[in-house]
CHARMM internal coordinates of N, CA and C (Angstrom, degrees):
IC EDIT
DIST 1 N 1 CA 1.4650
DIST 1 CA 1 C 1.5246
ANGL 1 N 1 CA 1 C 107.02
DIST 1 C 2 N 1.3093
ANGL 1 CA 1 C 2 N 115.56
DIHE 1 N 1 CA 1 C 2 N 129.31
DIST 2 N 2 CA 1.4606
ANGL 1 C 2 N 2 CA 120.91
DIHE 1 CA 1 C 2 N 2 CA 179.67
DIST 2 CA 2 C 1.5343
ANGL 2 N 2 CA 2 C 108.80
DIHE 1 C 2 N 2 CA 2 C -107.09
DIST 2 C 3 N 1.3019
ANGL 2 CA 2 C 3 N 115.43
DIHE 2 N 2 CA 2 C 3 N 146.60
DIST 3 N 3 CA 1.4609
ANGL 2 C 3 N 3 CA 119.88
DIHE 2 CA 2 C 3 N 3 CA 176.66
DIST 3 CA 3 C 1.5097
ANGL 3 N 3 CA 3 C 109.57
DIHE 2 C 3 N 3 CA 3 C -128.53
DIST 3 C 4 N 1.3189
ANGL 3 CA 3 C 4 N 114.60
DIHE 3 N 3 CA 3 C 4 N 149.96
DIST 4 N 4 CA 1.4523
ANGL 3 C 4 N 4 CA 121.15
DIHE 3 CA 3 C 4 N 4 CA 177.88
DIST 4 CA 4 C 1.5166
ANGL 4 N 4 CA 4 C 107.29
DIHE 3 C 4 N 4 CA 4 C -159.09
DIST 4 C 5 N 1.3079
ANGL 4 CA 4 C 5 N 117.56
DIHE 4 N 4 CA 4 C 5 N 113.95
DIST 5 N 5 CA 1.4701
ANGL 4 C 5 N 5 CA 122.01
DIHE 4 CA 4 C 5 N 5 CA 175.99
DIST 5 CA 5 C 1.5325
ANGL 5 N 5 CA 5 C 112.10
DIHE 4 C 5 N 5 CA 5 C 53.54
DIST 5 C 6 N 1.3319
ANGL 5 CA 5 C 6 N 116.65
DIHE 5 N 5 CA 5 C 6 N 46.44
DIST 6 N 6 CA 1.4680
ANGL 5 C 6 N 6 CA 119.92
DIHE 5 CA 5 C 6 N 6 CA 178.62
DIST 6 CA 6 C 1.5182
ANGL 6 N 6 CA 6 C 113.96
DIHE 5 C 6 N 6 CA 6 C 77.74
DIST 6 C 7 N 1.3322
ANGL 6 CA 6 C 7 N 117.54
DIHE 6 N 6 CA 6 C 7 N 13.24
DIST 7 N 7 CA 1.4599
ANGL 6 C 7 N 7 CA 122.47
DIHE 6 CA 6 C 7 N 7 CA -179.11
DIST 7 CA 7 C 1.5267
ANGL 7 N 7 CA 7 C 109.97
DIHE 6 C 7 N 7 CA 7 C -115.33
DIST 7 C 8 N 1.3216
ANGL 7 CA 7 C 8 N 116.83
DIHE 7 N 7 CA 7 C 8 N 146.05
DIST 8 N 8 CA 1.4552
ANGL 7 C 8 N 8 CA 121.76
DIHE 7 CA 7 C 8 N 8 CA 172.53
DIST 8 CA 8 C 1.5074
ANGL 8 N 8 CA 8 C 108.55
DIHE 7 C 8 N 8 CA 8 C -156.44
DIST 8 C 9 N 1.3222
ANGL 8 CA 8 C 9 N 117.16
DIHE 8 N 8 CA 8 C 9 N 166.10
DIST 9 N 9 CA 1.4595
ANGL 8 C 9 N 9 CA 120.27
DIHE 8 CA 8 C 9 N 9 CA -178.13
DIST 9 CA 9 C 1.5256
ANGL 9 N 9 CA 9 C 111.30
DIHE 8 C 9 N 9 CA 9 C -142.39
DIST 9 C 10 N 1.3380
ANGL 9 CA 9 C 10 N 116.90
DIHE 9 N 9 CA 9 C 10 N 56.85
DIST 10 N 10 CA 1.4692
ANGL 9 C 10 N 10 CA 119.36
DIHE 9 CA 9 C 10 N 10 CA 177.54
DIST 10 CA 10 C 1.5243
ANGL 10 N 10 CA 10 C 111.01
DIHE 9 C 10 N 10 CA 10 C -77.21
DIST 10 C 11 N 1.2946
ANGL 10 CA 10 C 11 N 116.53
DIHE 10 N 10 CA 10 C 11 N 156.27
DIST 11 N 11 CA 1.4531
ANGL 10 C 11 N 11 CA 121.83
DIHE 10 CA 10 C 11 N 11 CA 174.94
DIST 11 CA 11 C 1.5318
ANGL 11 N 11 CA 11 C 109.45
DIHE 10 C 11 N 11 CA 11 C -79.59
DIST 11 C 12 N 1.3061
ANGL 11 CA 11 C 12 N 116.94
DIHE 11 N 11 CA 11 C 12 N 147.69
DIST 12 N 12 CA 1.4682
ANGL 11 C 12 N 12 CA 121.38
DIHE 11 CA 11 C 12 N 12 CA 178.27
DIST 12 CA 12 C 1.5267
ANGL 12 N 12 CA 12 C 110.84
DIHE 11 C 12 N 12 CA 12 C -54.60
DIST 12 C 13 N 1.3420
ANGL 12 CA 12 C 13 N 119.31
DIHE 12 N 12 CA 12 C 13 N -44.83
DIST 13 N 13 CA 1.4685
ANGL 12 C 13 N 13 CA 118.68
DIHE 12 CA 12 C 13 N 13 CA 178.34
DIST 13 CA 13 C 1.5331
ANGL 13 N 13 CA 13 C 112.97
DIHE 12 C 13 N 13 CA 13 C -60.74
DIST 13 C 14 N 1.3219
ANGL 13 CA 13 C 14 N 117.60
DIHE 13 N 13 CA 13 C 14 N -33.06
DIST 14 N 14 CA 1.4699
ANGL 13 C 14 N 14 CA 120.80
DIHE 13 CA 13 C 14 N 14 CA 178.35
DIST 14 CA 14 C 1.5190
ANGL 14 N 14 CA 14 C 109.96
DIHE 13 C 14 N 14 CA 14 C -67.19
DIST 14 C 15 N 1.3150
ANGL 14 CA 14 C 15 N 117.57
DIHE 14 N 14 CA 14 C 15 N -46.15
DIST 15 N 15 CA 1.4724
ANGL 14 C 15 N 15 CA 121.46
DIHE 14 CA 14 C 15 N 15 CA 178.31
DIST 15 CA 15 C 1.5194
ANGL 15 N 15 CA 15 C 109.24
DIHE 14 C 15 N 15 CA 15 C -59.12
DIST 15 C 16 N 1.3336
ANGL 15 CA 15 C 16 N 116.39
DIHE 15 N 15 CA 15 C 16 N -47.93
DIST 16 N 16 CA 1.4605
ANGL 15 C 16 N 16 CA 120.90
DIHE 15 CA 15 C 16 N 16 CA -178.25
DIST 16 CA 16 C 1.5273
ANGL 16 N 16 CA 16 C 111.19
DIHE 15 C 16 N 16 CA 16 C -60.18
DIST 16 C 17 N 1.3217
ANGL 16 CA 16 C 17 N 117.05
DIHE 16 N 16 CA 16 C 17 N -45.61
DIST 17 N 17 CA 1.4661
ANGL 16 C 17 N 17 CA 120.97
DIHE 16 CA 16 C 17 N 17 CA -178.87
DIST 17 CA 17 C 1.5318
ANGL 17 N 17 CA 17 C 111.03
DIHE 16 C 17 N 17 CA 17 C -63.59
DIST 17 C 18 N 1.3248
ANGL 17 CA 17 C 18 N 117.04
DIHE 17 N 17 CA 17 C 18 N -45.77
DIST 18 N 18 CA 1.4673
ANGL 17 C 18 N 18 CA 119.99
DIHE 17 CA 17 C 18 N 18 CA -177.80
DIST 18 CA 18 C 1.5151
ANGL 18 N 18 CA 18 C 112.61
DIHE 17 C 18 N 18 CA 18 C -66.48
DIST 18 C 19 N 1.3383
ANGL 18 CA 18 C 19 N 116.71
DIHE 18 N 18 CA 18 C 19 N -32.42
DIST 19 N 19 CA 1.4638
ANGL 18 C 19 N 19 CA 120.15
DIHE 18 CA 18 C 19 N 19 CA -179.24
DIST 19 CA 19 C 1.5266
ANGL 19 N 19 CA 19 C 113.12
DIHE 18 C 19 N 19 CA 19 C -94.63
DIST 19 C 20 N 1.3698
ANGL 19 CA 19 C 20 N 115.25
DIHE 19 N 19 CA 19 C 20 N -3.75
DIST 20 N 20 CA 1.4632
ANGL 19 C 20 N 20 CA 121.34
DIHE 19 CA 19 C 20 N 20 CA -178.44
DIST 20 CA 20 C 1.5339
ANGL 20 N 20 CA 20 C 110.68
DIHE 19 C 20 N 20 CA 20 C 58.97
DIST 20 C 21 N 1.3356
ANGL 20 CA 20 C 21 N 115.07
DIHE 20 N 20 CA 20 C 21 N 45.54
DIST 21 N 21 CA 1.4652
ANGL 20 C 21 N 21 CA 122.55
DIHE 20 CA 20 C 21 N 21 CA 177.21
DIST 21 CA 21 C 1.5183
ANGL 21 N 21 CA 21 C 108.52
DIHE 20 C 21 N 21 CA 21 C -124.00
DIST 21 C 22 N 1.3296
ANGL 21 CA 21 C 22 N 116.74
DIHE 21 N 21 CA 21 C 22 N 164.48
DIST 22 N 22 CA 1.4536
ANGL 21 C 22 N 22 CA 119.83
DIHE 21 CA 21 C 22 N 22 CA 175.14
DIST 22 CA 22 C 1.5381
ANGL 22 N 22 CA 22 C 109.37
DIHE 21 C 22 N 22 CA 22 C -76.75
DIST 22 C 23 N 1.3194
ANGL 22 CA 22 C 23 N 115.47
DIHE 22 N 22 CA 22 C 23 N 158.22
DIST 23 N 23 CA 1.4494
ANGL 22 C 23 N 23 CA 119.74
DIHE 22 CA 22 C 23 N 23 CA 178.28
DIST 23 CA 23 C 1.5219
ANGL 23 N 23 CA 23 C 111.73
DIHE 22 C 23 N 23 CA 23 C -63.64
DIST 23 C 24 N 1.3340
ANGL 23 CA 23 C 24 N 116.54
DIHE 23 N 23 CA 23 C 24 N -35.48
DIST 24 N 24 CA 1.4716
ANGL 23 C 24 N 24 CA 118.77
DIHE 23 CA 23 C 24 N 24 CA 179.05
DIST 24 CA 24 C 1.5318
ANGL 24 N 24 CA 24 C 110.82
DIHE 23 C 24 N 24 CA 24 C -67.26
DIST 24 C 25 N 1.3180
ANGL 24 CA 24 C 25 N 117.98
DIHE 24 N 24 CA 24 C 25 N -35.08
DIST 25 N 25 CA 1.4689
ANGL 24 C 25 N 25 CA 120.62
DIHE 24 CA 24 C 25 N 25 CA 176.97
DIST 25 CA 25 C 1.5281
ANGL 25 N 25 CA 25 C 109.78
DIHE 24 C 25 N 25 CA 25 C -65.80
DIST 25 C 26 N 1.3068
ANGL 25 CA 25 C 26 N 117.34
DIHE 25 N 25 CA 25 C 26 N -41.27
DIST 26 N 26 CA 1.4678
ANGL 25 C 26 N 26 CA 121.47
DIHE 25 CA 25 C 26 N 26 CA 178.21
DIST 26 CA 26 C 1.5255
ANGL 26 N 26 CA 26 C 110.01
DIHE 25 C 26 N 26 CA 26 C -62.66
DIST 26 C 27 N 1.3428
ANGL 26 CA 26 C 27 N 117.27
DIHE 26 N 26 CA 26 C 27 N -44.98
DIST 27 N 27 CA 1.4652
ANGL 26 C 27 N 27 CA 120.37
DIHE 26 CA 26 C 27 N 27 CA 179.00
DIST 27 CA 27 C 1.5222
ANGL 27 N 27 CA 27 C 111.68
DIHE 26 C 27 N 27 CA 27 C -61.20
DIST 27 C 28 N 1.3339
ANGL 27 CA 27 C 28 N 116.44
DIHE 27 N 27 CA 27 C 28 N -42.03
DIST 28 N 28 CA 1.4897
ANGL 27 C 28 N 28 CA 119.48
DIHE 27 CA 27 C 28 N 28 CA 177.48
DIST 28 CA 28 C 1.5101
ANGL 28 N 28 CA 28 C 111.02
DIHE 27 C 28 N 28 CA 28 C -63.22
DIST 28 C 29 N 1.3236
ANGL 28 CA 28 C 29 N 117.28
DIHE 28 N 28 CA 28 C 29 N -42.75
DIST 29 N 29 CA 1.4752
ANGL 28 C 29 N 29 CA 121.02
DIHE 28 CA 28 C 29 N 29 CA 179.76
DIST 29 CA 29 C 1.5164
ANGL 29 N 29 CA 29 C 110.98
DIHE 28 C 29 N 29 CA 29 C -62.70
DIST 29 C 30 N 1.3345
ANGL 29 CA 29 C 30 N 117.14
DIHE 29 N 29 CA 29 C 30 N -42.46
DIST 30 N 30 CA 1.4698
ANGL 29 C 30 N 30 CA 120.46
DIHE 29 CA 29 C 30 N 30 CA 177.94
DIST 30 CA 30 C 1.5208
ANGL 30 N 30 CA 30 C 110.45
DIHE 29 C 30 N 30 CA 30 C -63.80
DIST 30 C 31 N 1.3222
ANGL 30 CA 30 C 31 N 116.90
DIHE 30 N 30 CA 30 C 31 N -40.46
DIST 31 N 31 CA 1.4673
ANGL 30 C 31 N 31 CA 120.56
DIHE 30 CA 30 C 31 N 31 CA 177.53
DIST 31 CA 31 C 1.5300
ANGL 31 N 31 CA 31 C 110.40
DIHE 30 C 31 N 31 CA 31 C -62.50
DIST 31 C 32 N 1.3241
ANGL 31 CA 31 C 32 N 117.13
DIHE 31 N 31 CA 31 C 32 N -41.98
DIST 32 N 32 CA 1.4731
ANGL 31 C 32 N 32 CA 120.98
DIHE 31 CA 31 C 32 N 32 CA 177.58
DIST 32 CA 32 C 1.5209
ANGL 32 N 32 CA 32 C 111.48
DIHE 31 C 32 N 32 CA 32 C -62.12
DIST 32 C 33 N 1.3348
ANGL 32 CA 32 C 33 N 117.32
DIHE 32 N 32 CA 32 C 33 N -41.40
DIST 33 N 33 CA 1.4619
ANGL 32 C 33 N 33 CA 121.22
DIHE 32 CA 32 C 33 N 33 CA 178.72
DIST 33 CA 33 C 1.5281
ANGL 33 N 33 CA 33 C 111.17
DIHE 32 C 33 N 33 CA 33 C -65.19
DIST 33 C 34 N 1.3414
ANGL 33 CA 33 C 34 N 117.30
DIHE 33 N 33 CA 33 C 34 N -38.09
DIST 34 N 34 CA 1.4748
ANGL 33 C 34 N 34 CA 120.10
DIHE 33 CA 33 C 34 N 34 CA 176.30
DIST 34 CA 34 C 1.5206
ANGL 34 N 34 CA 34 C 110.69
DIHE 33 C 34 N 34 CA 34 C -66.29
DIST 34 C 35 N 1.3328
ANGL 34 CA 34 C 35 N 117.40
DIHE 34 N 34 CA 34 C 35 N -42.79
DIST 35 N 35 CA 1.4672
ANGL 34 C 35 N 35 CA 120.62
DIHE 34 CA 34 C 35 N 35 CA 179.52
DIST 35 CA 35 C 1.5312
ANGL 35 N 35 CA 35 C 111.14
DIHE 34 C 35 N 35 CA 35 C -63.01
DIST 35 C 36 N 1.3321
ANGL 35 CA 35 C 36 N 116.43
DIHE 35 N 35 CA 35 C 36 N -35.44
DIST 36 N 36 CA 1.4549
ANGL 35 C 36 N 36 CA 120.76
DIHE 35 CA 35 C 36 N 36 CA 178.73
DIST 36 CA 36 C 1.5315
ANGL 36 N 36 CA 36 C 111.75
DIHE 35 C 36 N 36 CA 36 C -80.15
DIST 36 C 37 N 1.3278
ANGL 36 CA 36 C 37 N 116.03
DIHE 36 N 36 CA 36 C 37 N 3.25
DIST 37 N 37 CA 1.4764
ANGL 36 C 37 N 37 CA 123.16
DIHE 36 CA 36 C 37 N 37 CA 179.96
DIST 37 CA 37 C 1.5305
ANGL 37 N 37 CA 37 C 112.88
DIHE 36 C 37 N 37 CA 37 C 57.39
DIST 37 C 38 N 1.3332
ANGL 37 CA 37 C 38 N 115.12
DIHE 37 N 37 CA 37 C 38 N 37.53
DIST 38 N 38 CA 1.4597
ANGL 37 C 38 N 38 CA 121.06
DIHE 37 CA 37 C 38 N 38 CA 176.43
DIST 38 CA 38 C 1.5166
ANGL 38 N 38 CA 38 C 112.17
DIHE 37 C 38 N 38 CA 38 C -104.13
DIST 38 C 39 N 1.3508
ANGL 38 CA 38 C 39 N 116.16
DIHE 38 N 38 CA 38 C 39 N -11.65
DIST 39 N 39 CA 1.4433
ANGL 38 C 39 N 39 CA 121.79
DIHE 38 CA 38 C 39 N 39 CA -175.41
DIST 39 CA 39 C 1.5190
ANGL 39 N 39 CA 39 C 110.37
DIHE 38 C 39 N 39 CA 39 C -144.96
DIST 39 C 40 N 1.3315
ANGL 39 CA 39 C 40 N 115.80
DIHE 39 N 39 CA 39 C 40 N 136.83
DIST 40 N 40 CA 1.4614
ANGL 39 C 40 N 40 CA 121.82
DIHE 39 CA 39 C 40 N 40 CA 171.58
DIST 40 CA 40 C 1.5115
ANGL 40 N 40 CA 40 C 107.08
DIHE 39 C 40 N 40 CA 40 C -111.30
DIST 40 C 41 N 1.3216
ANGL 40 CA 40 C 41 N 116.66
DIHE 40 N 40 CA 40 C 41 N 145.82
DIST 41 N 41 CA 1.4548
ANGL 40 C 41 N 41 CA 121.07
DIHE 40 CA 40 C 41 N 41 CA 172.36
DIST 41 CA 41 C 1.5166
ANGL 41 N 41 CA 41 C 108.17
DIHE 40 C 41 N 41 CA 41 C -125.68
DIST 41 C 42 N 1.3209
ANGL 41 CA 41 C 42 N 114.90
DIHE 41 N 41 CA 41 C 42 N 148.37
DIST 42 N 42 CA 1.4616
ANGL 41 C 42 N 42 CA 120.41
DIHE 41 CA 41 C 42 N 42 CA -179.94
DIST 42 CA 42 C 1.5283
ANGL 42 N 42 CA 42 C 107.75
DIHE 41 C 42 N 42 CA 42 C -141.23
DIST 42 C 43 N 1.3221
ANGL 42 CA 42 C 43 N 116.99
DIHE 42 N 42 CA 42 C 43 N 127.83
DIST 43 N 43 CA 1.4581
ANGL 42 C 43 N 43 CA 120.67
DIHE 42 CA 42 C 43 N 43 CA 178.25
DIST 43 CA 43 C 1.5229
ANGL 43 N 43 CA 43 C 108.84
DIHE 42 C 43 N 43 CA 43 C -69.76
DIST 43 C 44 N 1.3179
ANGL 43 CA 43 C 44 N 116.23
DIHE 43 N 43 CA 43 C 44 N 131.49
DIST 44 N 44 CA 1.4648
ANGL 43 C 44 N 44 CA 121.23
DIHE 43 CA 43 C 44 N 44 CA 177.01
DIST 44 CA 44 C 1.5297
ANGL 44 N 44 CA 44 C 108.14
DIHE 43 C 44 N 44 CA 44 C -102.61
DIST 44 C 45 N 1.3202
ANGL 44 CA 44 C 45 N 116.00
DIHE 44 N 44 CA 44 C 45 N 151.29
DIST 45 N 45 CA 1.4664
ANGL 44 C 45 N 45 CA 121.46
DIHE 44 CA 44 C 45 N 45 CA -177.83
DIST 45 CA 45 C 1.5131
ANGL 45 N 45 CA 45 C 111.25
DIHE 44 C 45 N 45 CA 45 C -127.34
DIST 45 C 46 N 1.3036
ANGL 45 CA 45 C 46 N 115.35
DIHE 45 N 45 CA 45 C 46 N 149.44
DIST 46 N 46 CA 1.4773
ANGL 45 C 46 N 46 CA 121.60
DIHE 45 CA 45 C 46 N 46 CA 175.20
DIST 46 CA 46 C 1.5337
ANGL 46 N 46 CA 46 C 109.01
DIHE 45 C 46 N 46 CA 46 C -76.35
DIST 46 C 47 N 1.3152
ANGL 46 CA 46 C 47 N 116.72
DIHE 46 N 46 CA 46 C 47 N 164.58
DIST 47 N 47 CA 1.4634
ANGL 46 C 47 N 47 CA 120.73
DIHE 46 CA 46 C 47 N 47 CA -177.15
DIST 47 CA 47 C 1.5355
ANGL 47 N 47 CA 47 C 112.41
DIHE 46 C 47 N 47 CA 47 C -61.11
DIST 47 C 48 N 1.3428
ANGL 47 CA 47 C 48 N 117.33
DIHE 47 N 47 CA 47 C 48 N -27.42
DIST 48 N 48 CA 1.4653
ANGL 47 C 48 N 48 CA 120.33
DIHE 47 CA 47 C 48 N 48 CA 179.04
DIST 48 CA 48 C 1.5221
ANGL 48 N 48 CA 48 C 111.99
DIHE 47 C 48 N 48 CA 48 C -91.49
DIST 48 C 49 N 1.3275
ANGL 48 CA 48 C 49 N 118.42
DIHE 48 N 48 CA 48 C 49 N 7.44
DIST 49 N 49 CA 1.4595
ANGL 48 C 49 N 49 CA 122.18
DIHE 48 CA 48 C 49 N 49 CA 172.94
DIST 49 CA 49 C 1.5062
ANGL 49 N 49 CA 49 C 116.64
DIHE 48 C 49 N 49 CA 49 C 100.53
DIST 49 C 50 N 1.3398
ANGL 49 CA 49 C 50 N 118.27
DIHE 49 N 49 CA 49 C 50 N -11.36
DIST 50 N 50 CA 1.4682
ANGL 49 C 50 N 50 CA 120.36
DIHE 49 CA 49 C 50 N 50 CA 179.16
DIST 50 CA 50 C 1.5141
ANGL 50 N 50 CA 50 C 111.49
DIHE 49 C 50 N 50 CA 50 C -72.24
DIST 50 C 51 N 1.3272
ANGL 50 CA 50 C 51 N 115.89
DIHE 50 N 50 CA 50 C 51 N 154.37
DIST 51 N 51 CA 1.4501
ANGL 50 C 51 N 51 CA 120.25
DIHE 50 CA 50 C 51 N 51 CA 179.02
DIST 51 CA 51 C 1.5147
ANGL 51 N 51 CA 51 C 110.92
DIHE 50 C 51 N 51 CA 51 C -67.73
DIST 51 C 52 N 1.3068
ANGL 51 CA 51 C 52 N 114.96
DIHE 51 N 51 CA 51 C 52 N 143.31
DIST 52 N 52 CA 1.4603
ANGL 51 C 52 N 52 CA 123.23
DIHE 51 CA 51 C 52 N 52 CA 174.44
DIST 52 CA 52 C 1.5276
ANGL 52 N 52 CA 52 C 106.07
DIHE 51 C 52 N 52 CA 52 C -117.11
DIST 52 C 53 N 1.3015
ANGL 52 CA 52 C 53 N 117.81
DIHE 52 N 52 CA 52 C 53 N -152.48
DIST 53 N 53 CA 1.4618
ANGL 52 C 53 N 53 CA 121.50
DIHE 52 CA 52 C 53 N 53 CA -177.77
DIST 53 CA 53 C 1.5314
ANGL 53 N 53 CA 53 C 111.31
DIHE 52 C 53 N 53 CA 53 C -79.58
DIST 53 C 54 N 1.3189
ANGL 53 CA 53 C 54 N 114.82
DIHE 53 N 53 CA 53 C 54 N 164.99
DIST 54 N 54 CA 1.4709
ANGL 53 C 54 N 54 CA 121.00
DIHE 53 CA 53 C 54 N 54 CA 171.99
DIST 54 CA 54 C 1.5104
ANGL 54 N 54 CA 54 C 109.00
DIHE 53 C 54 N 54 CA 54 C -80.97
DIST 54 C 55 N 1.3071
ANGL 54 CA 54 C 55 N 115.80
DIHE 54 N 54 CA 54 C 55 N 141.10
DIST 55 N 55 CA 1.4694
ANGL 54 C 55 N 55 CA 121.42
DIHE 54 CA 54 C 55 N 55 CA 172.99
DIST 55 CA 55 C 1.5226
ANGL 55 N 55 CA 55 C 106.47
DIHE 54 C 55 N 55 CA 55 C -95.16
DIST 55 C 56 N 1.3305
ANGL 55 CA 55 C 56 N 116.10
DIHE 55 N 55 CA 55 C 56 N 125.55
DIST 56 N 56 CA 1.4596
ANGL 55 C 56 N 56 CA 121.81
DIHE 55 CA 55 C 56 N 56 CA 176.71
DIST 56 CA 56 C 1.5065
ANGL 56 N 56 CA 56 C 108.50
DIHE 55 C 56 N 56 CA 56 C -102.71
DIST 56 C 57 N 1.3128
ANGL 56 CA 56 C 57 N 117.17
DIHE 56 N 56 CA 56 C 57 N 131.73
DIST 57 N 57 CA 1.4689
ANGL 56 C 57 N 57 CA 121.98
DIHE 56 CA 56 C 57 N 57 CA -179.06
DIST 57 CA 57 C 1.5227
ANGL 57 N 57 CA 57 C 107.67
DIHE 56 C 57 N 57 CA 57 C -130.76
DIST 57 C 58 N 1.3405
ANGL 57 CA 57 C 58 N 116.01
DIHE 57 N 57 CA 57 C 58 N 118.59
DIST 58 N 58 CA 1.4553
ANGL 57 C 58 N 58 CA 120.89
DIHE 57 CA 57 C 58 N 58 CA 175.76
DIST 58 CA 58 C 1.5187
ANGL 58 N 58 CA 58 C 109.77
DIHE 57 C 58 N 58 CA 58 C -73.85
DIST 58 C 59 N 1.3292
ANGL 58 CA 58 C 59 N 115.68
DIHE 58 N 58 CA 58 C 59 N 136.51
DIST 59 N 59 CA 1.4654
ANGL 58 C 59 N 59 CA 119.67
DIHE 58 CA 58 C 59 N 59 CA 177.08
DIST 59 CA 59 C 1.5306
ANGL 59 N 59 CA 59 C 108.60
DIHE 58 C 59 N 59 CA 59 C -89.25
DIST 59 C 60 N 1.2976
ANGL 59 CA 59 C 60 N 114.55
DIHE 59 N 59 CA 59 C 60 N 145.38
DIST 60 N 60 CA 1.4632
ANGL 59 C 60 N 60 CA 119.27
DIHE 59 CA 59 C 60 N 60 CA 176.06
DIST 60 CA 60 C 1.5234
ANGL 60 N 60 CA 60 C 108.30
DIHE 59 C 60 N 60 CA 60 C -78.44
DIST 60 C 61 N 1.3240
ANGL 60 CA 60 C 61 N 115.61
DIHE 60 N 60 CA 60 C 61 N 139.35
DIST 61 N 61 CA 1.4691
ANGL 60 C 61 N 61 CA 119.12
DIHE 60 CA 60 C 61 N 61 CA 179.05
DIST 61 CA 61 C 1.5096
ANGL 61 N 61 CA 61 C 110.58
DIHE 60 C 61 N 61 CA 61 C -113.63
END
COOR INIT
IC SEED 1 N 1 CA 1 C
IC BUILD
């Protein structure tokens, strides 16, 4: 997982494995963080148009 200025782009399975949680629990937690306006996500795309990883950006509070 790489970070830069409050940004990272880990895969959901990686987060789940490192935290020893299910992928559905991780997805729910990310959704809760977005609803609380603490996290932004942005879909990233490959140069040929295919989907890549999500970019996670922490919001400053």
